[in-house]
N, CA, C and O of each residue as an XYZ file, in Angstrom:
276
protein
N      -2.226    -20.429     -8.408
C      -3.133    -20.493     -7.302
C      -3.216    -19.069     -6.701
O      -2.196    -18.423     -6.462
N      -4.429    -18.612     -6.470
C      -4.626    -17.292     -5.908
C      -5.273    -17.384     -4.543
O      -6.271    -18.084     -4.373
N      -4.719    -16.687     -3.573
C      -5.280    -16.675     -2.230
C      -6.035    -15.368     -2.045
O      -5.492    -14.271     -2.177
N      -7.321    -15.542     -1.733
C      -8.180    -14.346     -1.592
C      -8.121    -13.811     -0.161
O      -7.963    -14.564      0.800
N      -8.250    -12.514     -0.054
C      -8.262    -11.896      1.276
C      -9.541    -12.250      2.013
O     -10.573    -12.533      1.405
N      -9.451    -12.229      3.310
C     -10.594    -12.610      4.146
C     -11.431    -11.386      4.552
O     -12.249    -11.486      5.467
N     -11.245    -10.260      3.905
C     -11.987     -9.095      4.300
C     -12.595     -8.487      3.042
O     -12.186     -8.798      1.924
N     -13.554     -7.638      3.241
C     -14.196     -6.907      2.145
C     -13.385     -5.665      1.815
O     -12.943     -4.952      2.716
N     -13.196     -5.413      0.592
C     -12.470     -4.185      0.155
C     -13.502     -3.091     -0.056
O     -14.427     -3.244     -0.853
N     -13.343     -2.009      0.648
C     -14.318     -0.905      0.553
C     -13.595      0.315     -0.061
O     -12.675      0.875      0.535
N     -14.046      0.713     -1.287
C     -13.398      1.810     -1.952
C     -13.652      3.157     -1.261
O     -12.865      4.087     -1.431
N     -14.718      3.274     -0.498
C     -15.011      4.532      0.202
C     -13.908      4.820      1.223
O     -13.483      5.965      1.384
N     -13.450      3.771      1.910
C     -12.391      3.970      2.919
C     -11.063      4.404      2.227
O     -10.294      5.184      2.791
N     -10.821      3.907      1.051
C      -9.607      4.267      0.336
C      -9.582      5.786      0.003
O      -8.533      6.427      0.073
N     -10.728      6.326     -0.349
C     -10.805      7.780     -0.625
C     -10.520      8.585      0.601
O      -9.832      9.604      0.537
N     -11.048      8.135      1.745
C     -10.824      8.851      2.979
C      -9.346      8.795      3.382
O      -8.786      9.787      3.850
N      -8.718      7.618      3.196
C      -7.309      7.485      3.515
C      -6.468      8.405      2.657
O      -5.550      9.040      3.175
N      -6.742      8.504      1.370
C      -5.960      9.358      0.495
C      -6.131     10.802      0.860
O      -5.174     11.572      0.778
N      -7.360     11.211      1.275
C      -7.564     12.600      1.687
C      -6.778     12.899      2.949
O      -6.252     14.003      3.088
N      -6.679     11.956      3.869
C      -5.930     12.219      5.103
C      -4.440     12.281      4.859
O      -3.721     12.891      5.651
N      -3.944     11.669      3.784
C      -2.516     11.708      3.460
C      -2.195     12.785      2.425
O      -1.085     12.822      1.893
N      -3.136     13.641      2.144
C      -2.926     14.680      1.142
C      -1.797     15.609      1.420
O      -1.085     16.014      0.502
N      -1.602     15.978      2.728
C      -0.498     16.869      3.060
C       0.855     16.251      2.804
O       1.800     16.937      2.414
N       0.949     14.900      3.034
C       2.214     14.212      2.763
C       2.509     14.237      1.250
O       3.640     14.470      0.823
N       1.475     13.994      0.474
C       1.680     13.987     -0.980
C       2.030     15.355     -1.474
O       2.886     15.490     -2.349
N       1.392     16.393     -0.940
C       1.756     17.770     -1.348
C       3.204     18.098     -0.950
O       3.920     18.773     -1.689
N       3.620     17.615      0.218
C       5.006     17.847      0.642
C       5.991     17.151     -0.303
O       7.029     17.713     -0.652
N       5.658     15.932     -0.709
C       6.556     15.216     -1.640
C       6.624     15.929     -2.982
O       7.701     16.052     -3.564
N       5.477     16.401     -3.480
C       5.451     17.095     -4.779
C       6.236     18.425     -4.703
O       6.832     18.840     -5.697
N       6.242     19.076     -3.563
C       6.935     20.338     -3.435
C       8.442     20.169     -3.505
O       9.156     21.109     -3.853
N       8.933     18.979     -3.177
C      10.346     18.719     -3.196
C      10.849     18.270     -4.547
O      12.062     18.238     -4.752
N       9.981     17.923     -5.479
C      10.381     17.443     -6.791
C      10.623     18.658     -7.703
O       9.778     19.546     -7.814
N      11.759     18.671     -8.328
C      12.174     19.767     -9.229
C      12.351     19.214    -10.637
O      12.537     18.011    -10.823
N      12.292     20.100    -11.623
C      12.486     19.719    -13.008
C      13.913     19.229    -13.198
O      14.868     19.883    -12.778
N      14.049     18.059    -13.841
C      15.368     17.478    -14.095
C      15.949     16.688    -12.912
O      17.093     16.236    -12.959
N      15.160     16.532    -11.873
C      15.633     15.854    -10.674
C      15.652     14.345    -10.919
O      14.776     13.839    -11.620
N      16.617     13.612    -10.368
C      16.682     12.175    -10.468
C      15.615     11.569     -9.528
O      15.760     11.633     -8.307
N      14.579     11.000    -10.080
C      13.443     10.510     -9.282
C      13.738      9.211     -8.539
O      12.955      8.784     -7.690
N      14.880      8.580     -8.862
C      15.239      7.355     -8.107
C      15.703      7.686     -6.721
O      15.819      6.788     -5.888
N      15.974      8.936     -6.439
C      16.411      9.359     -5.117
C      15.211      9.748     -4.199
O      15.392      9.965     -3.000
N      14.028      9.829     -4.764
C      12.849     10.216     -3.992
C      12.334      8.972     -3.219
O      12.081      7.917     -3.800
N      12.193      9.144     -1.909
C      11.680      8.052     -1.085
C      10.183      8.258     -0.867
O       9.754      9.310     -0.392
N       9.379      7.223     -1.228
C       7.947      7.317     -1.102
C       7.498      6.621      0.213
O       8.084      5.611      0.603
N       6.496      7.143      0.870
C       5.940      6.429      2.038
C       5.282      5.143      1.580
O       4.846      5.035      0.434
N       5.210      4.179      2.463
C       4.696      2.839      2.087
C       3.243      2.894      1.724
O       2.809      2.080      0.909
N       2.432      3.821      2.284
C       1.045      3.834      1.946
C       0.790      4.157      0.474
O      -0.266      3.817     -0.059
N       1.749      4.810     -0.185
C       1.614      5.047     -1.601
C       1.884      3.824     -2.425
O       1.202      3.569     -3.417
N       2.885      3.057     -2.019
C       3.293      1.896     -2.769
C       2.420      0.668     -2.480
O       2.137     -0.117     -3.386
N       1.999      0.502     -1.237
C       1.178     -0.654     -0.898
C       0.172     -0.215      0.148
O       0.546      0.306      1.199
N      -1.070     -0.419     -0.130
C      -2.135      0.073      0.804
C      -2.306     -0.861      1.992
O      -2.866     -0.457      3.011
N      -1.847     -2.077      1.887
C      -1.958     -3.044      2.987
C      -0.604     -3.247      3.634
O       0.424     -3.189      2.959
N      -0.593     -3.485      4.930
C       0.682     -3.675      5.633
C       1.233     -5.044      5.340
O       0.522     -5.942      4.889
N       2.528     -5.188      5.608
C       3.192     -6.474      5.422
C       2.533     -7.555      6.331
O       2.397     -8.709      5.925
N       2.152     -7.180      7.496
C       1.474     -8.109      8.413
C       0.152     -8.615      7.821
O      -0.169     -9.795      7.965
N      -0.610     -7.757      7.168
C      -1.839     -8.159      6.536
C      -1.591     -9.138      5.382
O      -2.347    -10.091      5.190
N      -0.538     -8.892      4.631
C      -0.215     -9.808      3.533
C       0.209    -11.153      4.051
O      -0.206    -12.176      3.505
N       1.036    -11.193      5.103
C       1.428    -12.473      5.720
C       0.217    -13.204      6.282
O       0.118    -14.425      6.164
N      -0.696    -12.471      6.886
C      -1.900    -13.123      7.437
C      -2.726    -13.784      6.355
O      -3.331    -14.820      6.630
N      -2.793    -13.252      5.134
C      -3.502    -13.895      4.043
C      -2.895    -15.227      3.717
O      -3.621    -16.201      3.515
N      -1.549    -15.305      3.656
C      -0.898    -16.565      3.380
C      -1.040    -17.612      4.493
O      -1.254    -18.798      4.242
N      -0.915    -17.129      5.712
C      -0.984    -18.072      6.850
C      -2.413    -18.480      7.191
O      -2.615    -19.356      8.033
N      -3.414    -17.859      6.549
C      -4.798    -18.228      6.765
C      -5.122    -19.568      6.067
O      -6.123    -20.208      6.390
N      -4.280    -19.984      5.120
C      -4.515    -21.226      4.362
C      -3.281    -22.127      4.355
O      -2.716    -22.381      3.291
N      -2.839    -22.628      5.553
C      -1.631    -23.412      5.599
C      -1.744    -24.749      4.898
O      -0.735    -25.301      4.460
N      -2.966    -25.287      4.782
C      -3.162    -26.581      4.117
C      -2.751    -26.517      2.653
O      -2.340    -27.530      2.086
N      -2.853    -25.340      2.029
C      -2.453    -25.220      0.605
C      -0.936    -25.334      0.428
O      -0.448    -25.784     -0.609
N      -0.205    -24.917      1.465
C       1.247    -24.948      1.380
C       1.839    -26.320      1.744
O       2.960    -26.652      1.358
N       1.055    -27.106      2.498
C       1.526    -28.446      2.892
C       1.445    -29.379      1.744
O       2.301    -30.255      1.615
N       0.445    -29.244      0.879
C       0.222    -30.160     -0.220
C       1.309    -30.113     -1.230
O       1.259    -30.837     -2.225
């Protein structure tokens, strides 16, 4: 069963968000060295997940009747 989001996904906004976070990405890349253990690099959440945890919870709670059945 797949629960669909209640909003429209706009790819243009994603490009703008990535441009605004460019300095953070450049800072992360400047800290990476050859032979470095990449498991120690901490990534900001906007890189790993573009939606917040609250938005993901809201998608599930928007359809409580599916969970009751």
